[in-house]
N, C-alpha and C positions, 0 to 999 in steps of 0.2 A: 646570429646568436643562437648558438646550439642548445638542445634540451639538457644536456650532461651540465652546462654551466648554468642555465637557470634552476636547475636542480640543486647546485651548490648554493646558489643563493636561497631557495626554499628552505634548505636544511637550517643555514642561518637566520631566517625570519622567525615570526610567532604563528605563520600559517598562512592560508590563502582567503582571499577575500573578493566577491563578487559586487557588494553592496556597501556604499559608502557611509550608509546608517550603521555599519556593523565593522567599522575598521577597528583594529586593533593595534597598537604600538609595533611598529616594525614588521608588520606583515607583507605580503606582497598583494596588491590589487589587480584584478584581471579586468581590464577595461572593455568588456563585452559588447555586442552592437545587437540589435534585434530589429523588427519592423519599426518599434514606435521608440527605440531611444538608441544613443549612442553613450556607451560609457565612456569615450576618450575626453568627452566634454568633462568630465568628473575627475580626470587625471590629477589635476593639482589641489582639488577639495581634498583627494585622500592624501597627496601628500602632507597637505595643511594638517590633517586628522592624524596623522603619525606613521602612514604606511611608510614602509623601509624602500618598497620597489613599486613602480607599476609598469605594467606590461600594457603597452599600447600597440594599433597597428595603423595608425594614422600619423603620418610625420609631422603634421602641424603641431601635435602635442608632445612631440618626443623632444627631450631636454638632453643637450650634450654634458650634463652634470653629471651623468651617472645614475641619476635617481628614476630615470625611466628606461625601459628596455623596448625598442622597437622590432616587430615581428610582423611576418605576412598576415598571419590571422590569430587574433587573441584565443577564439574558442578552440580552433585545433591545438595551439600552443597549449591551454590550459587539459586538454584530453590526452596529448602526448606526454605532458608533463606527469599527469596521472598514473599513466602507464608506466613511466620510467621508474617513479617511485614505487608503483607496485611490485614490480621487478626488483628494484633495490631492496625493499625489505623481506620479498621471499617468503612471507607468510601464507597459511592456509585462509583460502576465501571462500566462503560459500555466498551463491549468489540465488536469488530466487525472484520469480517472475508468477503470472498468472492471472486471470480475471479477476477475481475477489479473492480477499482474504490476505493479499501481500503484505500488508503492512502489519497487521495482526500476527500473522506468521513469523514477519522479521521480530518483532517485538517480543514475541513468546521466546522464540530461538535464542535471542540475545538474553533474555531473563535466564535462561536455562544455563547456555554456554558460559555466561560472565560467573556463573558459582564455581569454575574452574579457572577460567582463562581471564586474562585482561581483553576484553574485546571492545571494536569500535563497529558501530552500525550506523547505517543509514539513519539520518535524523529525519523525524516524519515522514514524508512522503518524498523526499528531494531525490527522486529517482530516474530523473531523465539523464538527456545527453549534458547537462551542467551538475546536476546532483550527484550523478556516480562518481564524476572526476573529483568533486569536491569532498565525497564520502570516502575516498581512497588517500586524499591527501590529508585527511584527519587523522590518519594512522600513522605510527611512530615505532621506533624501534622496541619500544615498550609493549607494543600492540601483540598479542599472542594469535588473536584470530580476528578476522574481518567479515562481516555479514553485509552484503550489498543487496538491496533491493532495486530491483529495475522495472520500469514502466514502460510501456509501447502503446502507441495507436495506429501504428503504420507498420507494413513488411520491412525489415531490415534492420528496425529499430534494436532489437533484442541483440542481432548478430553484432552491431557497432558497439553496443556496451559491453558483450562477452570480450570484444577484442580489446577493450578497454581496459575491464578488471581482470580477465584472465582466469577465472575462476576454478578452483580445483573441486570444488562440488557444487552440485545443482539441485533446486528444488522447485517444480511448478504446481501452484496451489490446485488449480483447475483451468479448465476450458470453459468460457461461457461467453452470453452475448453481450459483449462490451465494447464500445468502440467500434460498432459495426460501421460507421461513417468511414473510418479510415481502413479498416480490413476489409470491409465489402460483404462479408458472412462469416458464418461460424467456421467454416472451412480455412478462412483467411485468418482468422484468431488462432487457431489449431497450427497453422504454418508458420505463422509469427511467435507464438510463444516457444514452439518446438526448435526456434533458432538456438536457444540455450542448450537443448540436447545435442543439436549438431555441432556445436561447439566443443562439447563435452566429451562427445564420441569422437571427435577428430583428435582431439589432445590426450585421449586415455585416460580420462577423467572420472569421476563416480557422479551417480544420482542419488537422491532419495525419492523415492514412488511410493506413492498411497496405493495399498494394495485393494483399496476397497472402490478405485476408481479405474473403470475397465479402460477409457480412452487415455488414461497416463500409462497404464501397463502396455496397452497397444503401441503408442508412441515411443516407448520407450525399449521395445525388443532390440537386442542385440548390444545394448550399451551396459556396462558395468554399474548394477544399479544395487540399491538396499532398499527393502521394502519392508512396509509398516503396517499395522492396524488389524491384520486378521489373525488366526490362530496359525496360519500356514506361512505368515512371511517372517522375516527376519527378526521384527520386533512385534510382539503380539500386546496391543492396547486395547481396553475395554472399555465402553461405554456403561456405567452402572446408571446414571441417573441423568435426563435432559431437560425436566419440567423447570426445574429453576437453575441455579448455577450449575454448570456440568460438572458432574464427579465421574472420574475416572479410576482405572486401576491398572496398575504395571507393575509386573516384579511381587504380585502379593501386597503391595503399598498402595493405598487408597489416595488419589489428589483431588483436591476440593478446587475447582478453579473458580476465578470470579467472571466466568463468560457465562453469557446467557444463549440459547438457540444450539441445534443438534449441528446446526452447518459448521460450527466452531470446533467439532470433533475432530476434525480433519488437519485445522490450525493446532491445536493441542497434541495430537498426534504426532506431527512434524517434528515439534519441538522438544517432545520427549524421545522421540526415536533417533533424532540428531545428537541429543545430548548423551544419550546411552552408546551411540556409535563411537563417540568422542570420551567414552570413559568417565562422563560425569555420573556420580553415584545415583542410585533411585532415591535416595534420602535429599540428596540436592538437587536433583529434577524436581521432586515435590516441593521444596522449598521454593527453586526460582518460579515454578508453575503457580504456587500460591501467593507468589509476592507480587503478580503482575496483576495490576487494575486497570482495565481498559481506560480509554481518556479519548478527548477529539470526536464524540460523538461516535463513537464506532461501538455497538453490542453494549450501551452502556444501561444498566438498570437502574432506575433512581425512582424516587420518591418526591412529588410534587404536591404539596398539602393533602389532600385526601386519594389522590392517583397514584398508581404506580406505572412507570412509563419504562418502555423499552426504547430508549432512543439510538436509533441507527440510521442517522440522517448525514452522515459524512459523504457518503456516496451511494449511488444506486444504478443497475442496470438490471434487464427482464431475469436474468439468471439469479442474481442476489436478492431481487424483490421478490420472486416468485420462492425461493428458499425462506425469507423472512415471513412470509403470509403462510407458507404451509407450516413454520416452526410456530407463530401467531395462534393458528388454528387449532392446537394443541396447548397450548398455554391456558392456565385455570384462571378463571374469573368470569362472573355472568354479565358484567357490564364492558364489554369489547369495544374499544373505539380505535380506528386506524386513519391517522392521517398521511395521506400518501402526495408525494410531489413528481412532477416530472422527470424522466429519464433522458438525460441527455447524450449527445454523440451516437444517435441511432440513425441517422442519414435516411435514406429511403424507407427503411424498416421501422421508422418513428409510430407512424398510424398504426400498423399491425401488431407492432409488441405493446403499444399502450392499451388498445383493443383486447389483446389476449388478457392482460392483467385485470380488466375490468369484467370479461367474460368469467373469468375465474371467481371473482367477487360475486357476480349474480348467481352462478351456479352453488358457491359455497358461503352462504349467508350466517356467519359467525360473529357479527357485529356491525355496528354502524361504521361506512367510511365516507373520509371527507377527502375528495380528489382536488388537487390544485395543479394550475399550470395549463398552459395553451394547448399542450397535447391532450393531457386528461380530458379537458374540457371540450375537445372534440368527439370523444367516443360516445357511445351509445349504451346506455344501460335499462333505461325503465324501471329500474329497481327502487322500491321507496327507501332501503336503508343505504344508498348511495346518493351522495350529494355532492356536484361538480361546481367548481368556482374557476374562473381563469386567471385570475390574480391574487396574490396572497392578501393583499387589502381587503378584497370581497371575502376570503374566508374569515380573516379577523374579524370583519364587523358582524358575521353570520354567528360565529362560536363565541365571542366576548361576552355577548349578553345572555348567553346561554352555557356558561363554561361547565364543563363534565365534573361530575363529583363521583368517587368511589369507583373510579374506572380503572381499568386496565387499558394502557394506550402504547400504539404502535405508531413510530414517527418515522418514515423511510421516504429518501428522496435523493436526486443527485445535487452534489455540493453546490453549484449554480443556485439551487432554489434556497439555501440556507433554512431549512424548514425548522430548524431548532430555535427559531424566533417565535414558535408556537408557545414557548414555556414563559413567555412575557404574557399570556393572556388566557391560560388555562389552570 
């Protein structure tokens, strides 16, 4: 069965699915396999729920009635179909990656470009070898602009995702100490993320580059690029206020965002610059930015009882953790409290990086600190304003009997810590 024929079936379907809990009538179900699951086992269930076709790679689950399509590898077929569909649509696509801020940047870019174009952007953080193909297959002939987020934790992944999505434009948010377990070092992170740059250079495509980031400027030398963020760049964007929600200025127009933290200036600037490059008017750029409200525990400012909370518990790595702490250090409030959880996927650097955070908190005493997780528990502080807990339950017991009042609170941790649970008892 060739990809062109599968694509014809796809065009007649209601879309692609890899989850039998999300089957739509007449969709194509891809029976993916993993270490702990075999989608072929759910082929009949998908058909019973209304799927029009099921792609399988195990002959035992193949039917000769036309309901199933037997291929050698379902995942490879999904990826090949996505690339074929992307070439079939031939629409402009911007891909973005980076260590921090990918999803926020993607959402902001989509908020701005959708003011002028019918856009399709990666949903949530479905940015891997399965999510990118599904994002491409969500686009149709009505789509005028695609925005594809790419994530990676090993070398070669961005290269592979770029070859599937074939972006016309690219943006890297930053290089940070993320996924060190897979990349090995910050140098490995840079090498892995700039696979996007290498793809775009090879195919004579364009980059958007933050002119305030020397590493991005250095690594994008010799590639066709559009710069933003400084008076000398292609698009000058000014930060007017970062003590609360960020206030920016572009083309003489003030833009009041719903994001907090100076580290979000780059994310906002990228969306403004990309919108301006594609001729979205300053007024519509303003409307798009101001309509965007963060969710999913990303840079959310919320009120809980008498406390003001900066909820940033979606994820964390040493770079984003330090940026959040530097920002919180400047925040207003006499009673500051930090709830910080372990940072994951740091490999052999875990002990050093967690201790670095603690050393910063010892040297910069700007509030009480509650550390939770096995990595933070192993660190050394000897500081009265820092308390350490090995488990979340231990933290809960210590805090719920003396819940903070009238406090300004930062909550930051890797996703696996689910530190937003703190809201239940503070």
